C-alpha positions as CSV (number, residue, x, y, z in Angstrom):
1,X,115.9,81.3,105.2
2,X,113.8,81.9,102.1
3,X,113.8,85.6,102.5
4,X,117.5,85.5,103.0
5,X,117.8,83.6,99.7
6,X,115.8,86.3,97.9
7,X,118.1,89.0,99.3
8,X,121.1,86.9,98.2
9,X,119.7,86.6,94.7
10,X,119.2,90.4,94.5
11,X,122.8,90.8,95.7
12,X,124.1,88.5,93.0
13,X,122.3,90.5,90.3
14,X,123.7,93.7,91.6
15,X,127.3,92.4,91.6
16,X,127.0,90.7,88.3
17,X,125.2,93.4,86.5
18,X,122.2,92.8,84.2
19,X,123.3,92.2,80.7
20,X,119.7,92.0,79.6
21,X,119.1,95.6,80.2
22,X,122.3,97.0,78.7
23,X,120.2,98.8,76.0
24,X,118.3,95.6,75.2
25,X,115.4,95.3,77.6
26,X,112.1,95.5,75.7
27,X,109.3,94.1,77.9
28,X,106.3,92.3,76.5
29,X,103.1,94.1,77.0
30,X,99.4,93.4,76.5
31,X,96.0,94.4,77.7
32,X,93.7,91.8,79.2
33,X,90.1,91.4,78.4
34,X,89.2,93.2,81.6
35,X,91.3,96.2,80.6
36,X,94.4,95.6,82.7
37,X,97.7,96.7,81.2
38,X,100.5,94.1,81.7
39,X,104.2,94.5,81.2
40,X,106.5,91.5,81.7
41,X,110.3,91.1,81.7
42,X,111.0,87.4,81.7
43,X,114.3,87.0,83.6
44,X,114.7,83.3,84.5
45,X,118.3,83.5,85.7
46,X,117.2,83.4,89.4
47,X,114.1,81.7,90.8
48,X,112.1,84.6,92.1
49,X,109.6,87.1,90.9
50,X,108.7,90.7,91.7
51,X,105.2,92.0,90.8
52,X,104.0,95.5,91.1
53,X,100.3,96.3,90.7
54,X,99.9,100.0,90.1
55,X,96.3,101.3,90.7
56,X,95.1,104.6,89.3
57,X,93.8,105.4,92.7
58,X,96.2,108.1,94.1
59,X,95.4,110.9,96.5
60,X,94.5,113.2,93.5
61,X,91.1,111.5,93.7
62,X,90.5,112.4,97.3
63,X,88.5,115.5,98.1
64,X,89.6,118.3,100.5
65,X,87.0,117.1,103.0
66,X,88.2,113.5,102.8
67,X,91.9,114.0,102.3
68,X,93.9,110.9,103.2
69,X,91.2,108.5,102.0
70,X,93.3,106.9,99.3
71,X,96.3,106.5,101.5
72,X,94.4,105.0,104.4
73,X,92.8,102.4,102.1
74,X,96.1,101.4,100.7
75,X,97.4,100.7,104.2
76,X,94.2,98.8,105.1
77,X,94.0,96.5,102.1
78,X,96.4,93.7,103.3
79,X,94.9,93.7,106.8
80,X,92.4,91.0,105.9
81,X,91.0,89.5,102.7
82,X,89.1,86.5,101.4
83,X,88.4,85.2,104.9
84,X,92.0,85.6,106.0
85,X,92.9,88.0,108.8
86,X,95.8,90.4,108.4
87,X,97.9,88.3,110.7
88,X,97.1,85.1,108.7
89,X,98.1,86.9,105.5
90,X,101.3,88.1,107.0
91,X,102.2,84.8,108.6
92,X,101.4,82.8,105.4
93,X,103.6,85.1,103.2
94,X,106.4,85.1,105.8
95,X,106.4,81.3,105.9
96,X,106.9,81.2,102.1
97,X,109.6,83.9,102.2
98,X,107.3,86.3,100.3
99,X,106.6,90.0,101.0
100,X,103.6,92.2,100.1
101,X,104.0,96.0,100.5
102,X,101.6,98.8,99.8
103,X,102.1,102.5,99.1
104,X,100.0,105.5,97.9
105,X,101.3,108.6,96.2
106,X,99.6,111.5,94.6
107,X,99.1,109.9,91.2
108,X,98.6,106.3,92.0
109,X,98.6,103.6,94.7
110,X,100.6,100.3,94.4
111,X,101.0,96.8,95.8
112,X,104.4,95.1,95.4
113,X,104.8,91.3,95.8
114,X,108.2,89.6,96.1
115,X,108.2,85.8,96.0
116,X,110.2,82.8,95.2
117,X,109.2,81.1,92.0
118,X,108.1,77.9,93.9
119,X,105.6,79.9,95.8
120,X,104.4,82.2,93.0
121,X,100.9,80.7,92.7
122,X,100.2,80.7,96.5
123,X,101.6,84.3,96.8
124,X,99.7,85.5,93.8
125,X,96.5,84.1,95.2
126,X,96.9,86.2,98.3
127,X,97.7,89.3,96.2
128,X,94.5,88.6,94.2
129,X,92.4,88.3,97.4
130,X,93.8,91.6,98.7
131,X,93.0,93.3,95.5
132,X,89.5,91.8,94.9
133,X,88.2,90.7,98.3
134,X,89.6,93.0,101.0
135,X,87.8,92.7,104.3
136,X,88.0,96.3,105.3
137,X,87.0,95.6,108.9
138,X,86.0,98.2,111.4
139,X,88.6,97.1,114.0
140,X,91.5,97.2,111.5
141,X,90.2,100.5,110.0
142,X,90.2,102.1,113.5
143,X,93.7,100.8,114.2
144,X,95.2,102.0,110.8
145,X,93.5,105.4,111.2
146,X,95.1,105.9,114.6
147,X,98.5,105.0,113.2
148,X,98.1,107.4,110.3
149,X,97.1,110.2,112.7
150,X,100.2,109.4,114.8
151,X,102.4,109.6,111.7
152,X,101.0,112.9,110.7
153,X,101.5,114.4,114.2
154,X,105.1,113.1,114.2
155,X,105.8,114.5,110.7
156,X,104.8,118.0,111.9
157,X,108.1,118.0,113.7
158,X,110.1,117.4,110.5
159,X,111.1,120.9,109.1
160,X,111.8,119.5,105.7
161,X,108.3,118.0,105.4
162,X,106.7,121.1,106.9
163,X,108.4,123.2,104.2
164,X,107.5,120.8,101.4
165,X,103.8,120.7,102.4
166,X,103.6,124.4,102.8
167,X,105.2,124.8,99.3
168,X,102.6,122.4,97.8
169,X,99.7,124.2,99.6
170,X,100.7,127.5,98.0
171,X,101.8,126.3,94.6
172,X,98.8,124.0,93.9
173,X,96.2,126.0,95.7
174,X,92.8,124.8,94.5
175,X,94.3,121.8,92.8
176,X,94.5,118.2,94.2
177,X,98.3,118.2,94.3
178,X,98.1,120.7,97.2
179,X,97.0,118.0,99.6
180,X,99.6,115.7,101.3
181,X,99.0,112.0,100.4
182,X,98.2,111.1,104.0
183,X,95.8,114.0,104.4
184,X,95.5,116.1,107.5
185,X,94.9,115.1,111.1
186,X,91.4,116.6,111.1
187,X,90.3,115.0,107.8
188,X,91.7,111.5,108.7
189,X,90.0,111.6,112.1
190,X,86.7,112.4,110.3
191,X,87.0,109.5,107.8
192,X,84.6,106.6,108.2
193,X,84.8,103.0,107.1
194,X,82.0,103.8,104.6
195,X,84.2,106.5,103.0
196,X,87.1,104.1,102.5
197,X,84.9,101.3,101.2
198,X,83.4,103.8,98.8
199,X,86.8,104.8,97.5
200,X,87.7,101.2,97.0
201,X,84.5,100.6,95.0
202,X,85.1,103.6,92.8
203,X,88.8,103.0,91.9
204,X,89.9,99.4,92.5
205,X,89.0,97.8,89.2
206,X,91.0,95.9,86.6
207,X,90.7,98.6,83.9
208,X,92.4,101.0,86.3
209,X,95.3,98.6,87.0
210,X,98.8,98.1,85.6
211,X,100.7,94.9,86.3
212,X,104.5,95.2,86.1
213,X,106.3,91.9,86.5
214,X,109.9,90.9,86.3
215,X,111.6,87.5,87.1
216,X,111.3,83.8,86.5
217,X,107.8,83.7,85.0
218,X,106.6,83.4,81.4
219,X,103.7,85.2,79.7
220,X,101.7,81.9,79.6
221,X,102.2,81.4,83.4
222,X,101.3,84.9,84.2
223,X,98.2,84.9,82.1
224,X,97.1,81.6,83.6
225,X,97.4,83.0,87.1
226,X,95.5,86.2,86.3
227,X,92.7,84.2,84.5
228,X,92.5,81.8,87.5
229,X,92.5,84.3,90.4
230,X,91.3,87.5,88.9
231,X,88.4,86.2,86.8
232,X,85.8,87.7,89.1
233,X,87.4,91.2,89.3
234,X,84.9,93.3,87.4
235,X,85.9,96.4,85.3
236,X,84.1,99.7,85.8
237,X,82.4,101.1,82.8
238,X,82.8,104.7,83.9
239,X,86.2,106.4,83.2
240,X,88.3,108.0,85.8
241,X,87.4,111.5,86.9
242,X,88.8,114.1,84.5
243,X,91.6,116.4,85.8
244,X,93.1,119.2,83.9
245,X,96.6,120.5,84.6
246,X,97.1,123.0,87.4
247,X,97.5,126.6,86.4
248,X,100.8,128.5,87.2
249,X,100.8,131.2,89.8
250,X,100.7,134.6,88.2
251,X,103.4,135.8,90.6
252,X,105.7,134.1,93.1
253,X,105.3,134.6,96.8
254,X,107.0,134.0,100.1
255,X,106.0,132.0,103.2
256,X,108.0,132.0,106.4
257,X,107.2,129.4,109.1
258,X,108.8,129.7,112.5
259,X,109.9,126.5,114.3
260,X,112.7,125.6,116.8
261,X,115.2,124.5,114.1
262,X,119.0,124.8,114.1
263,X,119.1,125.7,110.4
264,X,116.7,127.1,107.8
265,X,114.9,124.7,105.4
266,X,114.3,126.5,102.1
267,X,112.3,125.5,99.0
268,X,112.1,127.7,96.0
269,X,110.2,126.9,92.8
270,X,107.3,127.2,90.5
271,X,105.1,124.9,88.3
272,X,107.1,122.4,86.2
273,X,106.5,120.1,83.4
274,X,104.6,116.7,83.4
275,X,106.5,113.5,82.5
276,X,104.4,113.0,79.4
277,X,105.4,116.4,77.9
278,X,107.5,116.1,74.7
279,X,110.0,118.5,76.3
280,X,110.5,116.5,79.5
281,X,113.8,114.9,78.4
282,X,115.3,118.2,77.4
283,X,114.2,119.7,80.7
284,X,115.6,116.7,82.5
285,X,119.0,117.2,80.9
286,X,118.8,121.0,81.5
287,X,118.1,120.4,85.2
288,X,120.9,117.8,85.6
289,X,123.4,120.7,84.8
290,X,121.5,123.2,87.0
291,X,120.9,121.2,90.2
292,X,120.5,117.5,89.5
293,X,124.1,116.6,89.1
294,X,125.3,116.6,92.7
295,X,128.8,117.9,93.2
296,X,129.1,119.1,89.6
297,X,125.9,121.1,89.3
298,X,125.8,124.9,88.9
299,X,123.8,125.3,92.1
300,X,126.2,123.2,94.2
301,X,129.2,125.0,92.8
302,X,127.8,128.5,93.3
303,X,125.9,128.0,96.5
304,X,127.9,125.4,98.3
305,X,131.5,125.6,97.1
306,X,131.8,129.3,96.3
307,X,129.2,130.8,98.7
308,X,129.5,128.4,101.5
309,X,125.8,128.8,102.2
310,X,124.7,125.2,102.3
311,X,126.2,121.7,102.8
312,X,123.9,120.4,100.0
313,X,121.6,121.9,97.4
314,X,119.7,120.3,94.6
315,X,116.8,120.9,92.1
316,X,114.4,118.7,90.3
317,X,111.3,118.6,88.2
318,X,108.7,116.2,89.5
319,X,107.9,113.6,86.8
320,X,104.2,113.6,87.6
321,X,101.2,112.7,85.4
322,X,99.8,116.2,85.6
323,X,102.1,119.3,85.8
324,X,104.1,119.0,89.0
325,X,106.6,121.3,90.6
326,X,110.1,122.5,89.9
327,X,112.0,122.8,93.2
328,X,115.3,124.0,94.5
329,X,115.9,122.6,98.0
330,X,118.6,123.6,100.5
331,X,119.4,124.1,104.1
332,X,121.5,126.9,105.5
333,X,122.2,128.8,108.7
334,X,119.1,130.7,109.9
335,X,120.9,134.1,109.7
336,X,122.0,133.4,106.1
337,X,118.7,132.4,104.7
338,X,117.8,135.6,102.9
339,X,121.3,135.9,101.4
340,X,121.2,132.3,100.2
341,X,117.8,132.9,98.6
342,X,119.2,135.9,96.8
343,X,122.1,133.9,95.5
344,X,119.9,131.1,94.2
345,X,117.8,133.6,92.3
346,X,121.0,135.0,90.8
347,X,122.2,131.5,89.7
348,X,118.8,130.6,88.2
349,X,118.6,133.9,86.3
350,X,122.1,133.6,84.9
351,X,121.5,130.0,83.8
352,X,118.1,130.9,82.3
353,X,119.6,133.8,80.3
354,X,122.9,132.2,79.2
355,X,122.4,128.4,79.5
356,X,125.1,125.9,80.0
357,X,128.4,125.4,78.2
358,X,129.0,122.6,75.7
359,X,131.3,120.9,78.2
360,X,128.6,120.9,80.9
361,X,126.1,119.5,78.5
362,X,128.4,116.6,77.3
363,X,129.3,115.8,80.9
364,X,125.6,115.6,81.9
365,X,124.7,113.4,79.0
366,X,127.6,111.0,79.7
367,X,126.5,110.7,83.3
368,X,122.8,110.2,82.6
369,X,123.3,107.7,79.8
370,X,126.0,105.8,81.7
371,X,124.1,105.7,85.0
372,X,120.7,104.7,83.6
373,X,121.5,100.9,83.1
374,X,122.9,100.8,86.7
375,X,119.4,101.7,87.9
376,X,118.1,98.5,86.4
377,X,120.2,96.0,88.3
378,X,117.4,94.1,90.1
379,X,113.9,92.8,89.4
380,X,112.5,95.3,91.9
381,X,114.1,98.2,90.0
382,X,112.9,96.9,86.7
383,X,109.3,96.5,87.9
384,X,109.3,100.0,89.3
385,X,110.6,101.5,86.0
386,X,108.2,99.4,83.9
387,X,105.2,100.5,86.0
388,X,106.3,104.1,85.7
389,X,106.8,103.9,81.9
390,X,103.4,102.1,81.5
391,X,101.6,104.6,83.6
392,X,103.0,107.6,81.7
393,X,102.5,105.9,78.3
394,X,106.2,105.9,77.4
395,X,106.1,102.6,75.5
396,X,108.0,99.4,76.0
397,X,111.0,100.7,74.1
398,X,111.5,103.3,76.8
399,X,114.6,101.3,78.2
400,X,116.3,101.6,74.8
401,X,115.1,105.0,73.7
402,X,115.5,107.0,76.9
403,X,119.3,107.0,76.7
404,X,119.1,107.7,73.0
405,X,116.8,110.7,73.6
406,X,119.3,112.1,76.1
407,X,122.2,111.6,73.8
408,X,120.3,113.5,71.1
409,X,119.6,116.6,73.2
410,X,121.4,119.6,71.7
411,X,122.9,122.7,73.4
412,X,120.3,124.8,71.6
413,X,117.5,122.7,73.0
414,X,118.8,122.9,76.5
415,X,119.1,126.7,76.3
416,X,115.6,126.9,74.9
417,X,114.3,124.6,77.7
418,X,116.0,126.9,80.3
419,X,114.3,130.0,78.9
420,X,110.9,128.3,78.7
421,X,110.8,126.4,81.9
422,X,112.8,128.5,84.4
423,X,111.1,131.5,85.9
424,X,113.4,133.0,88.6
425,X,111.3,136.2,88.6
426,X,108.2,134.1,89.7
427,X,109.6,131.9,92.4
428,X,107.5,130.7,95.3
429,X,109.7,130.7,98.4
430,X,109.0,128.8,101.6
431,X,111.4,129.1,104.6
432,X,111.1,127.2,107.8
433,X,113.5,128.8,110.3
434,X,114.0,129.6,114.0
435,X,111.8,132.4,115.3
436,X,114.8,134.3,116.8
437,X,116.7,134.6,113.5
438,X,116.6,137.8,111.6
């Protein structure tokens, strides 16, 4: 019943809206004596709390030989800690109506705790044990490793994932972003418990952590919990390994992978722009018009509506810490793949050369500024955005200034962004299609 109550609370917030974030949410932030960055949105209207712990321990810090190490560790963490088994942790949290989930992406790993206020301390204690005293047992390691290998084998049958991974392998060749977060079957099978423990010892420290918290908890209460249950978590004196940005491919290229698929899965793109770049918001608005705006985007109108090539098509710039990718993603009939690629190139070139109209720009800005507050309806969404903003150094006024930045983007700036960050003549193209198609 307690989990149902949490879901009910989330639903109430979604229906009622969140007046606090209508241009007014400015979280409190501070850094603890152990170097942990903390962002807090105190929202006492409903008695539950969402806490996201972002660790600077993503798959970028794997090596090619040990790809999948960061992800496997993230899945292993809650499977035993502080003398509790994974089953005991799960049952204890479930009895309180709390949830603890883990994930691992390229830039970072994260643990997310959702709990009722009345069980905040008990739930936080378990979170702290998972962070600071994971058991990392051999039996659970072997079980999780088998599960990850099974996931990887299953994902090889997903043509969209196959295309995406082939695209990354080519675009980021020689750079950590080329590896999938889960690694490869052969590298995961070769991982040892010693490898995973070593990764934990290198990266899971308080000065590599960001706590993003939203809900019915005050700064004093949160500080008290952290001081009580994380006091033995020792910072690491050495900084994170240095990574420079990836270098763009001098030319594009094309990869065709043959599988038994009913339609071609196509990705076109090149190196993009990192989230911390001063031009990112301009690029974001520029892409909204190009391919981020759903039914109203240039690519959708030209490729879907006028050309009839694809049911859906979209483009995006990955908001990563280091330079990520710009991608155009579509599916089309196998026999029309080459024609569709040619049309996409044409749309990109025309947009790069001429830019959008003033009406297109104003429509995009209205949509982006109007929809942004709707993405902050729940504590879960707020914690996600706060963690993202903290990680990228965007500042606590991000929730106020982001819409203002969008509103301030001019037509001239969008045209300049298109010329600078769109390279239709250097596209990397990956196609997964049926072997019998032309």
